[in-house]
N, C-alpha and C positions, 0 to 999 in steps of 0.2 A: 296666169297664174302667177299666185306669190312667192315668194322665195321659200318660205316656210312650206306651201305646199309641195313646192317642185320637190326642196329636200325631202320630204316624207315620202312622194314619189318614186325618187332616185332610191332609197333607202329601199323600199317595199319592194324594187327590184335588183335590186341588189342583193338583199337577203338569202335568196334560194343559190345565188353565186357564190357567194361568201361560203356558204354553209359546203358548197361541192368542191370547191376549189381553192377557198382560204385566202391568204396573201397574193396568190398566183392568179387569183383575178385581176382582168386588165380592165381597165376605165373605158377602154374601147368595148368591152361584153357587157358590162354594166351598161354604157350609153343604147349599146343595139339593145339588151332588153328592157330598156327603159322608153325607147322609141325616141330617143333625143339626139345632138349632138355633143361628141363627146366634149366640147368645150364648156356647156353648158353645166357639167356636173363642178367644174373648177369655178362656176359664178356663183355658186351657193357651198362650195368645200373648197378650204384653202388646199387642202391636198389629197392623197387617198390616202392616208393616216387615219386621217379628221372621219373619211367616208367611211374605215372600218371601224371605226370608235362609235361612230353614229350608227351602224349596222348593230353592234352590239349591244347599243343603248336601248334600240330598240325590241332585240330578243327579250332583253331581260325584265321590258317593262310587262306588267301583270294585265293589264288591259285588255288581252283576248281571253287571257284564261276568265277574268272578271264577266266579260260580256256572254264567255259559254256558260259558265255557271249561272248569270241571272237568267240566261233561255231554259232552264231545265223546268220540264212544267212541276208546279208545284201538288197539282193532286196525284200526282203518282206516291207509292210509298217513301217513306223515309229512306228505306234500305236504295231503293233504284235511285233516288235523287243524289245520295250520297254516291253510290258506282259513279253516277254520270260527271259528277265533281271531281271524283279522282281521276278520272280519263281526262278531264279538263287540263287538272294539273299537270298531269303525267304527261301531255301533250305539248303542254308549257313547259317543263322541265326535259324534255328532250330537244324541244326547239335550241333553248339557252345550250346545251350541252352541245349541240350539233357545230352552232355557229362559233360557240367560244372553243370548242374542241380543233375546228378546223381551222382557225384563227391562229390559235395556239402552236399546233401542232406546225404550221407554216412560219411560225417565227414574229408574230405580231403579238405587241404585248400591250393589252388596252392600258388607255393613259399616257401613252409616250407622247402622242399627239395633244392631249387633253387632260383632263382632271379625271379621278379615280372618285365613282359613285361613292358617299358618303355612308358610314352606318346607318342615319335617319332615314336615308333614300331608300335602303332595304327594306328597313323596319316601316318605312311606312306602305311600302310595297306588300308586306307580308300581312300589314294591317288590312288594306283594302282586299286582300285575297281573304281574311278571314272575316271581314263584315260579310261577303259575299256569301261566303259559307253560311255563318249563322242567319244571314236574310233565308237560306234556303231549306234550313234547321227549323226556322221559326213556326212554320204551320204546326209543330208538333210541340210545342212550347209547353205546354200542359201534360203531356206525357213524360217530361223528360225530369232527372231529379236535381238537373242545374240550369241554369240559363243557359240561351241558344251561343250565346260569345263564348263561352267557356266550354261548352260542348264542340263548338267549331275548332277551337283552339285546343284542344285534346285531340281533336280527329286528324287534324293537321301536321301535327307533333307527332302522330301512329305513322302517319303518310308518310311524311318525309324521313321518318327514319327508317322505313322500311326497306331493306336492300333490292338491289335489283341484278341480281347474280345470274337470275334464270336457272338457279338449281335447283333441285328436286325438293327442298324445306320452302321455297320460296310461296306465300301465297297468296293465290289470284286475290285481285279487287274485289271480288263479292266475299270471297272467304274472309279477308281483312274487315271490309264491312260488318258482318256476321259478329267477329269477333269482338267489333269496336260496341256494336249495338247489345250484343247478348254476351259476351264475357267468354270465358275460357271453360268456364264448367258449365258442363252438361246437367241440364235441368230436372230434376228427379221426378219421376210420372207421380201425380197425386191421386 
């Protein structure tokens, strides 16, 4: 296994532990979870802070969400596809929140050992997600008033602007998709 593969394997093993313990996780725990010796960690990471930053970097990568969105069957109705996309993105955001919250609460500030992600990398991530959602919408392009890319951008804006308070006024995902596709005004019977 090369250094990059080893880094990826260590980060994958460390992510659940970092989410649970934050900076209190030990390199010994991570090594145990990865099935390697503790010294192996320090062959690919200069220190624990670099490993924690790598975990955060992995958590924010959109690859997992994009893969989930791409696996949504295109033969189901658009509403069902959008609900599945929203669920995949919700899981992605929850993963980011869990890892970031755990690290922040335990005193780790991302970038102390390295660079913070640039605004362009965040924009690239959002563009990748928008393209995946646009691909999901594409089969219905003929029935849309706007191009799938624009529809995807508006859907994502609505999805990300939605609060997650759990209060009585919070829309379920299916209701949000219904509102997005059909508006807030009831259709008059003809």
